[in-house]
Residue, then its C-alpha position, 0 to 999 in steps of 0.5 A: x275251089x278253083x274254077x280253072x278248066x284243066x284238061x280232061x283226062x283220056x277217057x274211052x267212055x262215050x261221055x266224054x265227048x256227045x254233050x259237048x255236042x253243037x245243039x247242046x252247047x248252042x242251046x246253053x249258050x242261049x238259054x232256051x230250047x227246044x233241046x231232045x234227045x232222039x232214040x234210034x227208033x224217032x222217041x223224043x225225050x225232051x230236056x229241060x233246058x230253060x229250067x236248068x239254065x235258071x235258079x234252082x227252084x222247090x224241088x231242087x231245094x228240096x235235094x239241096x238241103x239234104x246235102x251234107x258236106x262238100x257236095x260234088x254234082x255230076x252232070x252240073x249242066x248250066x250250073x244252078x245247084x252247085x250256084x245255089x249251094x255256094x250262095x249258101x256259102x256250102x262247098x261244091x264243085x260241078x264236073x260237066x263234059x260240056x265246055x259249054x256248061x262249065x263257062x257258065x257254071x262258072x258265070x253264074x258264081x259257081x266252081x266247075x271243071x271240064x271233066x268226066x265222072x269216069x276221069x280222074x276227080x279231086x278229093x276222090x273219097x271225100x265228097x261228103x254229097x254227091x248228085x245226079x239229078x236232071x236224070x243223070x243217073x243215065x250217063x255213060x248207059x251204064x248206072x250200075x257202074x256210074x254208082x259203082x264208081x260215085x262209091x269212089x268219089x264220096x266218104x266212108x259214109x257219103x250220100x248220093x242224091x239220085x233224080x228219077x222217077x217213080x215209075x218201074x223204068x229200067x232200059x238203054x237206048x242210043x241216043x242223040x241230042x238234038x234241036x227242035x222236033x224236026x230238024x232241016x238241013x240250014x236251019x237247024x245245027x247238025x245233031x249230036x253222034x250216038x251215044x250211050x244212055x239209061x232211064x231208071x225208075x226208083x224200083x230199079x235204082x234201088x235194085x242196082x244200088x243195092x248192087x253198087x255199094x249203096x243203101x236207101x235212106x230216103x225217097x220223096x216227091x215234089x209236085x205242082x210247082x209253079x212252074x211245072x204243069x199241073x200234076x208233074x212231079x219230081x222224084x229222088x232217092x237218097x242212097x248212103x254208101x254201106x260197103x268198101x268202094x268197087x274196084x273199076x279193073 
């Protein structure tokens, strides 16, 4: 697949602009944080920049082993998953709204396009597997719309692998990307503009998936990796498309 970067198609989705903000782009170029999503009430969600910019780890590989056919990595970030698939001789494409993410993916040997998942994409309806890892089920702040959109992208019986959490979380919020715990003028990049985001645990994901044309296949966790805090775990759910795609009207 080509790594050329065509212009992003016009879109009114919030996810087409915010992740290109300087704090995120700067973090990807440097390969390290700290980087956070900050909610309007001050709550912080740490973003794992160092892990994203490293190679695929044990948990990532557990998901990649389950992929079928050509793989579309939605919100590919710096491209570790696309690069790992390419190294295995698998056909894979990443998409991301951050030009810095797309550039870093290409530099690591992966193919990527500067697109939103809600834009027109190559081979819609032809992808064997779509990936929503690293919290990307939150893209756009509307998991139901995102899950419905992915039914349009995969094959008739295509697979979707989502990274989530075992907790029953189902929340929407306005967030912004920030570097550091307490950004101060003159020493930090200005935070990105607010945009909608979602956090969805496995129980809520399965509820939303049932109405968006997906059936559950498998759920698994990977715990206590060498590069993780002891006791932490990463949770994944695989889903199989079971109905005709929903229309976006």
